[in-house]
Wavefront OBJ file of the C-alpha trace (Angstrom):
o trace
v -10.281 24.418 -51.334
v -10.971 25.476 -55.260
v -13.505 22.646 -54.921
v -15.398 24.354 -52.448
v -15.550 27.862 -53.950
v -16.940 26.211 -57.046
v -19.623 24.086 -55.280
v -20.822 27.659 -53.633
v -20.516 29.502 -57.134
v -22.905 26.519 -58.667
v -25.478 26.613 -55.997
v -25.479 30.101 -55.756
v -26.604 30.527 -59.663
v -28.859 27.329 -59.306
v -30.773 29.133 -56.447
v -30.912 32.522 -58.728
v -32.439 30.175 -61.412
v -34.562 28.502 -58.758
v -35.485 32.136 -57.554
v -36.663 33.119 -61.337
v -38.933 29.650 -61.673
v -40.721 30.304 -58.540
v -41.512 34.177 -59.391
v -42.988 32.967 -62.292
v -44.347 30.354 -61.436
v -46.151 32.337 -58.413
v -46.548 35.504 -60.778
v -45.142 37.557 -58.012
v -45.356 41.101 -58.905
v -41.565 41.582 -58.522
v -39.961 39.586 -60.895
v -36.938 41.315 -60.805
v -35.625 38.492 -58.171
v -32.113 39.636 -56.617
v -30.232 39.372 -53.887
v -26.394 40.668 -52.641
v -24.674 40.369 -55.695
v -25.517 42.240 -59.485
v -24.055 38.515 -61.213
v -26.918 35.955 -61.772
v -26.033 34.486 -57.906
v -28.063 34.270 -54.744
v -25.273 33.311 -52.089
v -27.398 32.224 -49.326
v -27.991 28.810 -51.919
v -24.254 28.426 -52.102
v -23.458 29.218 -48.530
v -26.465 26.807 -47.602
v -25.267 23.881 -49.240
v -21.660 23.929 -48.819
v -22.663 23.939 -45.247
v -25.128 20.684 -45.601
v -22.059 19.293 -47.903
v -19.535 19.641 -44.673
v -21.709 19.051 -42.808
v -24.009 15.868 -43.726
v -22.453 12.324 -42.975
v -22.233 10.189 -46.043
v -24.115 7.446 -44.272
v -26.953 9.905 -43.640
v -30.562 8.390 -44.860
v -32.457 10.752 -47.357
v -35.098 11.337 -44.328
v -32.264 12.652 -42.369
v -31.020 14.504 -45.222
v -34.476 16.625 -45.019
v -33.984 17.176 -41.535
v -30.684 17.826 -41.765
v -31.246 20.186 -44.698
v -33.600 21.718 -43.396
v -31.739 22.698 -40.229
v -28.691 24.012 -41.882
v -30.173 26.010 -44.880
v -32.905 27.810 -42.227
v -29.608 28.942 -39.768
v -27.702 29.842 -42.681
v -30.849 31.970 -44.175
v -31.927 33.447 -40.611
v -27.944 34.158 -40.536
v -27.578 36.209 -44.031
v -30.478 37.722 -43.767
v -29.958 39.032 -39.972
v -26.295 39.919 -42.235
v -27.733 41.651 -44.451
v -29.799 43.561 -42.146
v -27.202 44.859 -39.656
v -24.755 45.483 -41.944
v -26.578 47.083 -44.950
v -30.076 47.686 -43.593
v -31.523 45.968 -46.359
v -34.137 43.142 -46.807
v -33.792 40.790 -49.608
v -36.618 38.704 -48.544
v -39.553 39.169 -46.121
v -41.234 35.763 -44.400
v -43.753 38.057 -42.284
v -46.983 37.788 -44.599
v -46.391 33.529 -43.626
v -47.493 32.088 -40.372
v -44.655 31.384 -37.649
v -42.422 33.078 -39.220
v -38.911 34.254 -37.304
v -38.789 37.736 -37.192
v -39.397 37.617 -41.188
v -36.193 36.289 -41.587
v -37.141 32.138 -41.656
v -40.670 30.576 -41.593
v -41.349 26.860 -41.223
v -42.984 26.488 -44.853
v -39.718 27.229 -46.889
v -38.033 25.750 -43.968
v -39.931 22.164 -45.122
v -39.345 23.093 -48.885
v -35.033 23.589 -48.126
v -34.967 20.314 -46.283
v -36.511 18.496 -49.482
v -34.819 20.311 -51.982
v -31.642 20.415 -50.482
v -31.705 16.496 -49.739
v -32.641 15.949 -53.369
v -29.895 17.964 -54.324
v -27.693 15.865 -52.283
v -28.402 12.718 -53.711
v -29.263 13.540 -57.241
v -27.502 16.855 -58.388
v -24.175 17.004 -56.085
v -22.339 14.166 -58.099
v -22.421 16.349 -61.415
v -21.917 19.389 -59.542
v -18.201 17.717 -57.883
v -17.189 16.167 -61.329
v -18.376 19.541 -63.477
v -16.114 21.193 -60.257
v -12.989 18.837 -61.158
v -12.967 19.998 -64.759
v -13.046 23.687 -64.206
v -9.168 24.484 -64.673
v -7.341 26.578 -62.208
v -7.050 29.874 -64.442
v -10.906 30.036 -64.581
v -11.639 29.840 -60.951
v -9.037 32.613 -60.332
v -11.092 34.312 -63.026
v -14.320 33.389 -60.939
v -12.966 34.968 -58.145
v -11.694 37.659 -59.075
v -14.945 38.740 -60.896
v -17.178 37.743 -57.527
v -15.046 39.859 -55.477
v -15.332 43.053 -57.803
v -19.096 42.442 -57.408
v -19.067 42.091 -53.989
v -16.962 44.894 -53.436
v -19.593 47.230 -55.378
v -22.705 45.907 -54.425
v -21.785 46.931 -50.836
v -20.439 49.780 -51.956
v -24.077 50.385 -53.618
v -26.184 49.036 -50.848
v -24.270 51.115 -47.807
v -24.716 54.234 -50.049
v -27.845 53.780 -51.159
v -29.969 50.997 -48.774
v -32.242 49.730 -51.508
v -32.065 46.194 -52.785
v -33.925 46.989 -55.706
v -30.905 48.444 -57.771
v -29.689 45.764 -57.729
v -31.628 45.380 -61.404
v -29.074 45.367 -64.002
v -31.658 48.407 -65.474
v -31.559 50.032 -62.383
v -27.490 50.058 -62.315
v -27.028 51.505 -65.682
v -29.601 54.329 -64.862
v -27.449 55.014 -61.984
v -24.499 54.535 -63.755
v -25.783 57.233 -66.671
v -27.084 59.956 -63.807
v -23.943 59.433 -62.107
v -21.992 60.279 -65.224
v -24.459 62.824 -66.597
v -24.004 64.888 -62.974
v -20.244 64.516 -63.565
v -20.247 66.043 -67.007
v -22.660 68.847 -65.884
l 1 2 3 4 5 6 7 8 9 10 11 12 13 14 15 16 17 18 19 20 21 22 23 24 25 26 27 28 29 30 31 32 33 34 35 36 37 38 39 40 41 42 43 44 45 46 47 48 49 50 51 52 53 54 55 56 57 58 59 60 61 62 63 64 65 66 67 68 69 70 71 72 73 74 75 76 77 78 79 80 81 82 83 84 85 86 87 88 89 90 91 92 93 94 95 96 97 98 99 100 101 102 103 104 105 106 107 108 109 110 111 112 113 114 115 116 117 118 119 120 121 122 123 124 125 126 127 128 129 130 131 132 133 134 135 136 137 138 139 140 141 142 143 144 145 146 147 148 149 150 151 152 153 154 155 156 157 158 159 160 161 162 163 164 165 166 167 168 169 170 171 172 173 174 175 176 177 178 179 180 181 182 183 184 185 186
């Protein structure tokens, strides 16, 4: 079980790095790309990759992995977006400017990208991830789990209170903490 949790964490971390690289490469106006957590993790990537790893039969060819990966990642992306929208009333991404989007939650252009990236990850990245996960001691898994749980609670509380995902950037969090401490001392 801890191995699957670590897969989730590793792929969430990799997804965060991918998002940062994409923002920089496309010169996106928002360079501070955040997702649900304050930690440098994008859980949608971790959920999508663990779902794909669980669903993909070992004998599936590369083209099959692209198709399955695109479908699984897109389904997870849609579900996670729907959850964020209904639970917290926030949008972390919006594909409405792209053609053929579905409610701004998913679009075929990125489904193709997710399919290709996930197939590459399953074939060439995952063996290293699996080997690394095997070497993580139980105490470290527990520490990661507790840190992630605390982050989830803090992030959920912040989003439920403010409904603004821009507040999840570390400078914004510190500004909120300072403002709260100043108002409590006044």
